[in-house]
C-alpha positions as a LaTeX table, in Angstrom:
\begin{tabular}{lrrr}
\hline
Residue & $x$ (\AA) & $y$ (\AA) & $z$ (\AA) \\
\hline
Unk1 & $-15.36$ & $-9.19$ & 14.80 \\
Unk2 & $-16.10$ & $-10.68$ & 11.43 \\
Unk3 & $-13.80$ & $-11.47$ & 8.59 \\
Unk4 & $-12.53$ & $-8.25$ & 7.08 \\
Unk5 & $-10.40$ & $-7.66$ & 4.04 \\
Unk6 & $-7.98$ & $-4.79$ & 3.75 \\
Unk7 & $-8.32$ & $-3.41$ & 0.24 \\
Unk8 & $-5.90$ & $-0.91$ & $-1.24$ \\
Unk9 & $-5.42$ & 1.34 & $-4.25$ \\
Unk10 & $-1.63$ & 1.09 & $-4.39$ \\
Unk11 & $-1.55$ & $-0.10$ & $-8.01$ \\
Unk12 & $-3.82$ & 2.75 & $-9.11$ \\
Unk13 & $-1.80$ & 5.36 & $-7.22$ \\
Unk14 & 1.46 & 3.99 & $-8.62$ \\
Unk15 & 0.06 & 4.26 & $-12.14$ \\
Unk16 & $-1.08$ & 7.86 & $-11.55$ \\
Unk17 & 2.45 & 8.78 & $-10.49$ \\
Unk18 & 4.22 & 6.57 & $-13.06$ \\
Unk19 & 5.91 & 4.68 & $-10.22$ \\
Unk20 & 7.12 & 1.08 & $-10.25$ \\
Unk21 & 6.84 & $-1.26$ & $-7.29$ \\
Unk22 & 10.62 & $-0.90$ & $-6.92$ \\
Unk23 & 10.32 & 2.91 & $-6.85$ \\
Unk24 & 7.68 & 2.75 & $-4.13$ \\
Unk25 & 9.65 & 0.17 & $-2.16$ \\
Unk26 & 12.67 & 2.47 & $-2.15$ \\
Unk27 & 10.59 & 5.40 & $-0.87$ \\
Unk28 & 8.94 & 3.27 & 1.82 \\
Unk29 & 12.07 & 1.38 & 2.90 \\
Unk30 & 10.86 & $-2.13$ & 2.15 \\
Unk31 & 11.52 & $-4.69$ & $-0.59$ \\
Unk32 & 9.74 & $-4.72$ & $-3.94$ \\
Unk33 & 8.32 & $-8.12$ & $-2.99$ \\
Unk34 & 6.78 & $-6.60$ & 0.14 \\
Unk35 & 5.07 & $-3.93$ & $-1.96$ \\
Unk36 & 3.84 & $-6.64$ & $-4.32$ \\
Unk37 & 2.36 & $-8.78$ & $-1.55$ \\
Unk38 & 0.65 & $-5.76$ & 0.06 \\
Unk39 & $-0.65$ & $-4.52$ & $-3.30$ \\
Unk40 & $-2.16$ & $-7.91$ & $-4.16$ \\
Unk41 & $-3.70$ & $-8.33$ & $-0.71$ \\
Unk42 & $-1.61$ & $-11.34$ & 0.34 \\
Unk43 & 0.02 & $-9.41$ & 3.18 \\
Unk44 & $-1.35$ & $-6.80$ & 5.58 \\
Unk45 & 1.21 & $-4.06$ & 6.22 \\
Unk46 & 2.18 & $-2.80$ & 9.64 \\
Unk47 & 0.73 & 0.55 & 10.63 \\
Unk48 & 4.11 & 2.20 & 10.07 \\
Unk49 & 4.45 & 0.74 & 6.58 \\
Unk50 & 0.88 & 1.75 & 5.68 \\
Unk51 & 1.60 & 5.32 & 6.79 \\
Unk52 & 4.85 & 5.38 & 4.80 \\
Unk53 & 3.05 & 4.12 & 1.68 \\
Unk54 & 0.38 & 6.79 & 2.03 \\
Unk55 & 3.00 & 9.50 & 2.56 \\
Unk56 & 4.90 & 8.33 & $-0.52$ \\
Unk57 & 1.78 & 9.21 & $-2.52$ \\
Unk58 & 1.04 & 12.39 & $-0.55$ \\
Unk59 & $-2.23$ & 10.91 & 0.69 \\
Unk60 & $-3.85$ & 9.86 & 3.94 \\
Unk61 & $-3.83$ & 6.20 & 4.96 \\
Unk62 & $-7.60$ & 5.86 & 4.47 \\
Unk63 & $-7.25$ & 7.16 & 0.93 \\
Unk64 & $-5.08$ & 4.10 & 0.16 \\
Unk65 & $-6.42$ & 1.43 & 2.50 \\
Unk66 & $-10.06$ & 0.54 & 3.19 \\
Unk67 & $-11.57$ & $-2.16$ & 5.37 \\
Unk68 & $-14.29$ & $-4.25$ & 3.74 \\
Unk69 & $-16.60$ & $-6.83$ & 5.31 \\
\hline
\end{tabular}
């Protein structure tokens, strides 16, 4: 396995739905800081959190998160 980066479109999806990090955090059941660190790529979410984020936007996980080499 090489070094992979988990990219995400959380910020874009939040903007489309006029949602703040705090709004998303409330829907997902995590802190705003957790959303911030996931959004900026400093933290990789658990599978459960990734699924909850995707569901909050009405999307599939792979529509939010992508693995890049």
